[in-house]
Steps between C-alpha positions, in 0.01 A plus 500: 500500500504750214432312177558796267750695709450838655663837517656700222543215249180298466470187287416593140291183463267575794211631290527208257514249788183640656329498160584130459363418846174685426465319168549157659251571780240638255538192278456263796190686620354486150571127448432350846241508777713547812378405846668495841455162669412532864296756682743782563812665366810384694643745753819682395841420646700819559818332627691517169586784263223391263153452649375146430204296627553305825390184321455420130181618333342241271352648186262308278479599137295362214486585130227742400272392220 
């Protein structure tokens, strides 16, 4: 899984894509209180090309005042 390609010809939108992701995450952190429901972070599943949690992680978020 190579979202922006690799090798000699890289994606010209890679930097812009990462900038957008950072902006979205920063906005969410600024606007919401984010909390992981449960007591621990789920264990990773390494059986696929992309590492994902073994089971879904429930995230609770509320508006900041």
